[in-house]
N, C-alpha and C positions, 0 to 999 in steps of 0.2 A: 828610452824604450827597451824593454827586455824581450827577447825573441826565443820561443821554444819551437824548434823545427822538427824534432824527432822524439818519439817516445822512447822509454827504456826497454824497448821490445827485443833488444839483443839477448836478453836473458828473461824469457817469458815462460809461463805455463798456460795450459789450455783447458777449456771445458766445453763440451758439446751439449746443446740444449735439445729439447724435444722437437723443435722445428728446424733442426740441422743448422742452427746458428752456433758458431764456435766463438767463445770468448777467450781472447788471449790477454793475460794480465802479467804485469811486471812481478818479478820474483818476490818483492817485498810488499806487494799490495795486500795480501791476506794478513800479514803480520801487522800492517797498518790498521786494517779493520779490527783486528783483535785488540790492539793497543788502545784504540779509540773507542772500543765497545759500540760500534755502529754497523749498520747495514745500509744498502742503497735501494731506492725505488726508482725505476727508469721507465718512461713511457715512449712508445713509438706509434704514431698514427699510420705510418707507412705499412706496417704489418698488423695493426690492431692488437698490439701486445702490451702487457704490463709485466715487468720483470722486478722481482725482489732478489737482491744479490747479497749473500752473506758468506759465511765459511762453515764447512761441515766439521764433524768431529775428527776427521782424518786429515785435517789441514788442507782441504781442497775447497774449491768454490762450491757454494750451495746456492742453487738457482731455482726459484719458483717462477714459472712462466704461465701466464693466463691470458685469455683473449677478451678484450673489450673493444667494441667497435670505435675506431678513431680515438684511441686513448691519447690524451694530450696533457693538460695542466695538472700538476700535483701540488698538494699543500699538506704538510704534516702539522696536525693540530697538537698532538702530544705523542708520547712514546707508544701509545696504544690506539691511535686513531689517525687516519689520513683521508684526504679527499682526492677524487680523480674526475676530471671533465672528459666526457666522451661525446659521441655524435649528437645525441639528443637527451642525454641524462647526465646529471651530476651525482656521483656516487660517494657515500660515506662508508669507509671500512673501519671495522672495530675489531680489536684483538679479543678472541674468545677464550684465551687461556688465562688462568690465574697464575700469579707469580710462582715459579718453580715447577709448573706443569710442562709436559712435553707431548708432542704429537708428531710421530714419524720424524724424530730428531729435532723438529722445529720447536723453538722456545716461544714463538708467537704465531698464531694463525689469524690472519686478517680476513674477516667475513664481510661481504657487501651487505650492510645492514639497512641502508636507507638510500633511496634514489629520488632525485628531484627532476621532474620532467620539464625540460626547457624547450623542446623542439630543436630542430637543426639550426643552431645559431652560430656554428663554427666557433664555439667557446674555446678560448685559449687559456691564459693563466687564471688561476682560481685561488681563493684564500677565504679565511673566516675572520671577520672583523671583531672589534672589541665589544660590539653589541650582540655577538653570536649569530650575525647574519652571514650567509654564504654570498660572497661577492665574486664577480668574475668578469673577464674581458669578453664582451659580446661583439665579436669581430664583424659578423654579418650586419649588425645594426649600428656599428661605429660608436659604441658606448661602453661605459662601465655600468654593470647591472648587478642586481641582487636577486636571489630566489624569492618568488612570490608564492604565497599559499594558495592563491586563487587563479593567478595568471601564469603565463610562461616565464615572464621576468618583469622586474621593475627597473626602469632606467634610473641611474644615479648621476651620471655625468656624461657629457658629449663634447668633443672638441669644438671650440667656438667657430671654426670655419665650416663645420658640417651644418647645412641649412635645413635638413629634413630627417625625421626618424623613418627610415625606409630600409627594406631588406636588400641593401646593396653594399658590398664591401668597397668603400670609396677611398679609404686611406690606409687600410690594413693595420688598424689598431690591434696590437698583439700582446704587449707585455704590461704588467702592472706590478709596482713595488709598494709594499705596505710600510707605513711609518706611524708609530704610536697607535697601532691597532686599526688603522684606516687606510684606504687606497690614497696614495699621495703622488706617485710619479707613473707615467706611462710612456711607452715607446710606440711609434708608428712609422710606416715606411714613407709616407708623404703627407703633405697638407692639401690633398685634392678632395674635391666635392662632387665627384661623379663616379659611376660604376667602373671599377678596375682602373681608375685613374692612377693609382699608385704604381702600377706596373711600369709606367714610363719613367719613374723616378727611383728605381731600385738602386742605381749606382751611388747617388749622393743626395737623395731627397729625404732621408730619414731624420727624425727628430726625437728628442726627449723633452717631455712637457710636465710642468708642475700643475697638478689638478686644481689646487686651491687658488692659484693665481693665473692660470692659463699662460704662464710665462714659458717661453722656449728656453730650456737650459742648455741644450746642445743641438746642433744641426749639421748638415752636410754628411750624415752617416749613411752607410749602406745596409739597409734592411736590419736596423737594430732590434734586438730581442732581449727578453729576460732581465729587466731592470730589478735590482735588489738593493735595499738600504741596509748596510752592515758596517759596523764600527765607524759610525758617523760619516760614511761615504756612500754616494749613490753610484753603484756599480752597474755596468751595462756591457752587453755583448754586441759589438759592431759586426754582425754576422757575415755580411757580404764581403768583408775584408779579413775575416778570421781573427778579429782583435778582441781581447779582453782588457777592460780598463775601467776608469771611473770618470765622473763629470766633476769639474772644478772650475769655477770662474767662467762659466759658459764655454768651456772647452772639454773635449774628450781626451783624457790622458791615457795613452796605451801602456799597459803593464806587460802584456805578452801577446805575441802573434802566433796563432796555432794553425795546424794544417787541416782545416775543415771549416764548413759552414757552422757557425756556433749558435746553439739553442739549448737552453736548460742550464741553470746556474744555482748552486747551493753553496753554503759556507759552513765550515767547521774549524773553529779556532783560527789559525792563520792560513787555512787552506781554502782554496776555491775549487769546487767540483764543476767542471765545464763539459757540456755535451757537444760533441763534434758529429757532423753529418757529411756524407758525400753529396755534393750538389747534383741534382737531377739534370738530365739533358732535356729540359723543356723551358718554357718561356719565363717561369718564375725565377729560375736559378741560372739560366744561360747568360754568359757574357758578364758576370759580376767581376769586380776587381779581384776577387779571390782567385779566379781562374788564371789571370796573368801573374799574380803573386806566386802561386804554386809552380807555374811554368818557369819563372825566373829562378826559383829555388830548386827546380828539377825534382820535385817530390809530388806524390799523389795525395789526395785528400783521404783523411781517416774517418772512421765512424767509431765512436766510443766515448768514454769518460776519461778526461785528463785531470789530474789533481795538481794544482799549481800553487806555489807559495806566493801569497799576495804581497809580500814585502819585497821579493826579489824577482818575481816572474818566472822562477825556475820550475821546470816540470819535475815533480817528485814521484808520482805513481801514475799508472795507466791501466785502463781496462778497455780493450778494443774488440769490436765484433767483426766476424768474417762470415759471409754467407748471404742469406736472404735479407737481413736487416742492414740497410745502408743509411737510414735516417733515424735520429732520435728527436724527441721534442723536449722532454723535461727530465730533471734528476732532482731527487730530494734525499735527505738523510733521515733514517729511522734510528733514533738514539736508543741506547741500552738494549741492543738487539744483536744476537749472534746469528741465528738461523730463523728467518721468517718465511712464512708460507701463506699463500692466499688461494681463494677458490673463486671460480667464475660461474656463469650460468649456462655454460655450454655442455656440461655433462651432468650426470645424476649425483655427483659427489656432494653438491650442496644440499640435496634432499636427505642425505644420510649423515651429515655432520650436525649433530644435535648438541647444543650447549644449553644446559639448564641452570638458570640463575637460582642460587640458594642463599642461605644466610651468610655463608662464607664465600660467596661469589665464585664457587668452583664450577667446573664443567663436568657433567656426567656423561662419559663415553659409553656407558652400558647400554644406552638407548640405541647405539649403532647396531648392535647385534640383533635387536628385535625388529629392525626394518627388513622389508622384503629384499631378497637378493636378485629379484627380477629387474635388472637395470633397464630393460626395454620399456618399462612403464613410465619413464620420465618424460615430461612434456615441458619444453622450454616456454617461459612466459612470453617469448617473442614469436612463438609459432603463430602463423596466420591461420584462420579457420580453414579446415580441410574442405575439399569438394564434396558435393552431395553424396551421401552414403549409397553405395550400390546394394541392391538386393542380392541375396545369395543365389547363384545360378545352379545348373545341374552339377558342375564340378565342385571341387573343394575351394575354388577361388572366392575370396571375400574381399571386398573393399571396405576398409575399416575407417570409420569417421574420425576416430581419435588418432591424432598424430603419434606415431611410434617414436621411441627414442632412437637417435642416431648411433648410440653406443652399442655396438654389437660385439659378440664374443669373437676371439681371435679366429682367423680363417683356418679351418681344419679340413684338409682334403678327405680325411677318413669319414667325414659326416656326409659325403655325397649321397643324394637321395637315391633310393632304390626304385622309386616309381614317381611318375609325374604327380600323382595324387598327394604326395608328401610335401609338395611345394605350394605355398599360399602367396597371394598377391594383395597388396594394399596400395592406397593412394593417399597423398597428403600434399599440402602446400608448404614450401620451405623458403626462407629468405636466402639470398645469395651467400651471406656469411655462414649460415648453417650448412649450405651445400659445400662450401669450400672447406670449412673446418671439420665437418663431421661425416661427409659422404664422399670426399675426394677420391678415396681408394675404389669407390664403386662407379667411377665416371670414366668415359673415354669419348672424345679427347678430355684430358683432365680439366675439370672446371676451374681449378686454380690458375692454370695457364691461360685459359680463355679470358678470365677477368683482367689479365695484364695486357690483352691486345684489343679489347673492345668493351663498350658499355653494355651490360646485360640487364634487361628489364626485370624487375621484381614485382610480385613473388613468382617463384617457379613452381610448376606442378611436378611432382615426383611419383612415379609408379615403381614400387619395389617388389622384388621376389624374395621369399624367405624359405629356408629349409629349417623347420623347427624355430629356434631362436636366433638363427644366423642369417644375416643379409647375404644374398648370393648374386644379386644383380639389380639394375635400376635403369630407368629412362627418365631424363630431365627434359621438361618442355618449357619453352619461353613463349609468353603471350605477346604477339606483335601488334595487337589491336586489329580492329575491323574484321574480326572473326577469323584471323589468321594466326596459326601457332607454328612453332618451329621446334623440332627435336634437336637439342644441342648436345645430348650425350646418350649413349646406348651401350651398355656393358653388362657382361655376365662373367663371373669368376671362372677361370679355366676348368676346375674340377666339375663344374655343373653345366658345361656345354654339351651339345648333342642330346639334350633332353627336351628341346623345344622351349626352353625358358625365354630366349630372346624373342621368339615368335609370339609367345603368350604375353610378354611385356608390351609388345607392339599392339597386339589385339586389344588389350585392356586400356592402353593409352588412347587408341582410336575411339573406343566405346565411351570413355569418360569425356573426351573432347566433344564427341557428337552430342552427348546428353547435356553438355555445357554450352551448346549452340555455336560451337566453332564451325566455320564453313569449310576450311581445309587445313591441312597440316603438311609441312614439308621438312626436308632435311638435306644436308649436304655431306658427302663423304669423298675420300680421296682414293685414287687408283693405286697408290702405293701402299695402302693398308692391306695387311694379310687377310683381313676379313671382308674385303671388297666383294668377292664372289658370293659369300654367304649373305651379306647385306642385300645385294642385288636380287638373289633368288628369293629371299624372304619377302622383300617388297613386292615382287611380281606375284608371289603366291597370295599376298594380301590385297591384290588388285590395285596396287599403286601404278601410276604412269611410269613408263620405262625411263630409268635415269638417263639424263643427258649431260654432256660435258658443258659446263658454263664458264669455267676459267682454267687456266694453266698456272700452276704454282711453281715458281723458280726460286731456288736457294743456291747462292754462290758462296764458295769459301774464299775469304780474302787472302788465304795462303797462296792462292794462284794469282794475286794481283800483279806482281812483277812480270810473271810469264804472260799474263793476259795483255798487259800494256805493250809488250814487244811484238804482238801479232800485227800483221800488215794492216788489217782493217781498223785496229785500234789506233795505229799511228796516223791513219788517214781520217779518223773521226774528229774533225776540227770544225768549229763554228765559223760561219762566214765572218769576214773582217768587221762588218758593220753590226754584228750581234755581240752584245756585252753580257758576259756571265757575272753574276754577283751572288753573295751569300744572302739567304733569305732573311737572316736576322737583321740585315741592314736596310730592309724595305722601310720606306718612310710612311708616316700617317697619311700623307696626301696620296701616295701610290696605292695604299690599302683602300682608301675611300674610292678612288677612281675605279679600281677593279670591282668593288661592290656596286657602285652606281651603274657601271656598264653592264654588269650581270643583270641588274633589275630592268634596265632599258632594252638590252639587246639579247639577253640570255646567251651570251657568246661562248659559254662552256656548260657542260652537264653538272648537275648538282653534286655528283659523286666525286668530282675533282675540285670542289670548292677549297681553296687553299687555307681558309681560316677556320675550318671546322676542327673540333677536338684539339685546340691549340695547347692544352695542358699536356698532350702526348707528343707534340711536335718536337723533333730533335733539330734544334737550330744549328748545331755544329755540322750537320751533313745536308741540310735542306738548301737548295739552290734555286735560282731563277735566272731569266735572261731578258734583256731589253733590246728593242730596236729603236734607234733614234731617241733614246731616253725613256721610252714607254715600255712597261712590263708586258710581254707577250707570251710568257710561259713560265713554268715552274716544275720543280721536282721536290715534293714535300715528303719528308721521312719522319718516322716515329722510332723510338727506341724503348719499347716496353721491357726488353731484356738488355742488360748492359753490353752483351757481346753481339747483339743482332740489330742491324738497321733494317727497318721495314719501309719500303718505298710505297707510300700510301696514296699519293695523288700526283699524276703527271699530266701536264697539259701543254700543248704547243699550238698557238694560233697561226695557221698556215696562210691566212689571208693577207699578211703583210707582204710588202715588196711585190705587189701585183699578183699574189698567189703563187709566187715562185719558190716559197719555202717548202721543203719536203719534211714531213714529220720525222722520218728516220734520221735525216741529217742533223736534226736538232736534238732528238731524244738520246742518241748514243753519246755525244760529248757530255750531256748533262748526267747521264747514268755513270759514265766513267769518272766524272768529277766527284759525284757523290760517293762512289766506291773508294776513290782516293782519300776523301775526307774521312770516311768511316775507318779506313785502315790507319789513318793518322791518329784517330781518337780511341783506338783500342778495340774496335769492332772486329769480330772474326767472321761474321756471316752477313750477307745481304739477302733480303727476301722481297720478291715482287710478284704481281699477278698480271696475267694477260687475258683479256676477254677472248672467248672462243672465236668470235666473229673476226677478230683482228689476225687473220691468218698470215698476213705479211710479216707481222712481228713474230708470230709463232715459228714461221719458217726461218726467219733470221736467227732466232735463239737456237733452234735445232741445228742450224748450219755452223754458227760461229761460237756460241756460248756454251753449248751442251757439254763439251769436254771439261768445263770449269765448274759445272753445277754439281752440287751434292744431292739436289732434288729437282726433278722435272716431272711433275705429276698432274693429272687431270683432277679438277674438282667437279664431282658429279652432283647434279641437282635432281631431286625426285619429289613428287607431291601426290597427294590424294585428296579428292573432293569428298567431304564428309556428309554434306547435306544434299 
């Protein structure tokens, strides 16, 4: 076995992308790309991005970054064409440049030319077979499928142990290897035949299977991914152990052990290009063998592409990411390419890039100059229908039925309106992806951060204010069903404040909701916001109910952990001897079922503290529980949407045990301190929790003992207005 533990990052160069992701690459990486005449395509569903990586004319990294929702599997058909699987579409990209042409230094411009609508199938690996059919891994339906002209997909093969074609990810079929132009080998996490059954077998239940014979070629793997048939060998990534190797004689032979969760594999000559990801703190990745392996080596997981010599297992070159991107899905090689560029559907660029096919198959860029320069006329094909068009009122305010482009001119304070009449207002519906990618700068709290802490229902209603062609403010509204709506963002650019823009945005939001038959609207805001007084006064002017405190928000810095634990009350915060504290990741199936059954029969805790909700967000490294005489009687469930922040999302203590002698505070404090300790050990810098306003006992305790260690102690205000 050959082991690669560190990249050649001691001598690296860097490149920062549009999304503030920094790529660090080994000093010889660009020279390797130049020598081999290749560039790379990389997908990440974590941030919905497709990257094309090449080298520019000044011997630096050349990066094209574009947005495609849930970008996953990649397949290169030729030097001028590749495919990408996304959330509900399979895309074919085609190079629009003739040989020798250039566009903004790029020698190839890949345009999304064709899309196949599949629906949300959780499509993973993708390829084009010898018959010209697009085949892909349909993870949600546990099968290998192909594109259908009439239907969403046509099943081609299903594991023999799967008994039913149903929309349930039962075994997490994820990888597909082609041989002689047809799907031949697959990887899956387990051989289970029930929804999410594979999650219980992530450590060693993974297999590699031959499609033609249904023979298991290798087993006992940890979340295997990305099988590839190359140089007469079947290569596989044993992702949960960070191992790259091949299958031979029903055994997995390790060639290299790398510092990350492995997904994405491509080959060039004697090089393997391997994708590394940092494991998430949630149930899919928590507790994998990789965690212990990295701890023993005293190294942290990496995210990037490592290039390994397949004959020796030696690490030759590396490209690593730092910043928002911590997970990759696939990597592929684009041959005979120096600097490639692509276009997505999020801006109006695709409407202005015109390639005209002629006898010589050249591209006519003269058409670009003849297109309108009004970028705000672009309408994304994914835009949902706008709300009913409002009639023009006495003022200059107009609700425009056509959705406007999110691409606005740069913010210029010198364009501040000289009168209220110069400002117009419009309404539209937008998807969450549009709101994040195109309107984030016009939101507060930032919509991008909100998506990392909770699930937001789509589509969103947006009311925008414009000064001429410039967006200057917006309100975003979420539909909560049953005639209830919630304002989740309300923001006006600083140069345009004190002109009544915020009040007008609110008035037109109310009017639109009322005409759409919503019964009431509400919002929440914090007492530590600078705009709190303005928000309160505006709401009262608009006849809203007076804002009331609903929660207290607490944020503690773990820098104070040592000092905190030395306090007298912390030293005394001990659990009774007959109460056992345990890590939540160790809870058994039987204990889970008993909690659920008791909830259904006795309703022994509120729905808000149900410990098994949103488990994809649960941070099992800091979540804890406790038992009395072997029975679970409480828990402290945490999330970690941000790597440096632990969110205490659900805390419950059953006080009815021991004849009702258990005090909630005596149990809560040791559990809180233990979670803080675990968070500090796993690299967290902050902890956040909320206290209900009516729980004044806990509020007083926090104010008396914890407040000196808090970076935030704020009230969450709740306000509403009846519309009908």
